[in-house]
N, C-alpha and C positions, 0 to 999 in steps of 0.2 A: 500277745496278740489278742485282739478283741474277739468276742464270740460272734458267731454267724448272726445271731439275733441283733446284736449291736450294730453290725454293718447294715442289716435290713432296716433298722430304725433310722440310722444315719441317712440311708438312701431316701426314706420317706421324708425326713426333715429337709434334706437338700431339695427335694422336689417341691416341697411346700414353700421354699424360699421364693418361688415365683410370685406368690402373693405379696411378699414384702417388696420385691422389685417392681411389681405393678403399682403398688401404693406409692413408692418413691417416684415412679414415672409420672404420677398424677400431679406432682408439684412443678413439673416442667411447664414453661410457657407453651401455649397451643401450637405455635409455629416452630417449636424446638423439640421434636420427638427424641426418645432415648438414643437412637442411632446418631443423630446430629450432635447431641451432648457428648457422646463417646468419641466422635470424630474430633470435636473441638478439644476435648481433654487430651487426646493423643498428640495433637499438634502443639498444645501447650507444654506437655511433658517432654516431647522429643524434638521440638523445634521444626523449622520448615523442612519439607520433604516432598518427594515425588509421589504421585498418586499410586504408583505400583508399591512403594514402601508402605503407604497408608493402608492399601488393600491387604497387604501381608499382615500388618499389625492388627487390623480388624478381623482378619481371617475370613474375608468374604471376597466374592468374585469382583473383578475390575468393573463390570457393568453396574453392579450394585453400588460399589464405591463411587463411581462416576455420578450416579443419581444423588447420592448423599452429598457429594462435593458440590454439585449444582445447586442443591437446596440451600446449603449454608452460604455459598457464594452469592446467591440471589438476595440473601438477607444482609449481605455486607459483613458477615462474620469472619470470612477468610478472603484472601486475595490469591490469585494465580498469576505468577510472573514467570517469564522465560528463565530456564535453567542456563546459567552462563556456560556450564560444561557441555550442554547438549541443547541447542536451540529448539529442537523438536519437542522437548519435554518442558513441562511446567513445574515450578516449585509452588507448593501450597504453604501459606503461613497465615496465622491469626492476624486479624486487624485489631485496632484498639477497641472497636465495637465487640468483636469476638471475645477479647479479654475481659471486657466489662460484663458481658453475658456470663462468662465462666465464674466471675466473682459473685454475681447474683445467684447463680445456680449453687455454688458452694455454700453461700449463706442459707439458701432454702433447704439444702440437704442437711446441713448442720442443725438448723432449727427443727426440722422434722424429726431427725433422729433424737434430738434432745427431748422433744415432746413425747415421742413414743417410748423412750427409755428413761423417762424421768424418775421411775421408781427403781432403777438399777444403780448400784454403787459405782463409783469411779473404778474400783477394782474389778467389778463384773464386766464393765465396758472394756477395760484394758485386757482382761482375760479373753473376751470374745475376739478382740482385734488380734491378739497373739495367736489364738487357735485358728482363726481364718487365714492369717498370714502363713501359718505352718501348713494348713491344708493346701493352699495355693502353691507353696514351695514343694510339697510332696508330689503334686501333679506336674510341676515344672511347666515347660512351654508345650502345651497340648498340641499346638500346630506342628511343631518339630517332631513330637512323639508320634502323632498320627501318620505323618509322612514316613518316618522311620519304620513304624510297625507295618505299614502297607508294603514297604520294599523289602522287609526282612522275613516276612511270613513264609513258612515252608508248607507245601501241600501236605494234607493229612494222608496217612496211608502207609 
């Protein structure tokens, strides 16, 4: 097990990752904030879905999800169509324009990472990917854990 000081340094480094995320966010087109890019990525990865499922995957409130969906729909990156299983609901899916944007974003991200990490070896980049994947796996699905933790806590005393 790592020493307390190592965990403290890891916490500082993870906090500092915000600067990296902000820099990566600067490469996005002005009309595509990070939340929109995340929404499009989820639709690409999981396929068409209802807004409630999207809100759950994004781990945000339905009203916030609705605003994000309206933003990307206004730009023609997604379409909303009636759900054949429940006519009151809508299914969201990427449009060809949305897929094209995701391809462009992927190229921008890849180019930016290559530029910033140009002095890293392939092995170093691979090791970072491996460790980040392992970190995410260790944390699991934080949404599920947060719900589980809040329902299983016992009062102190």
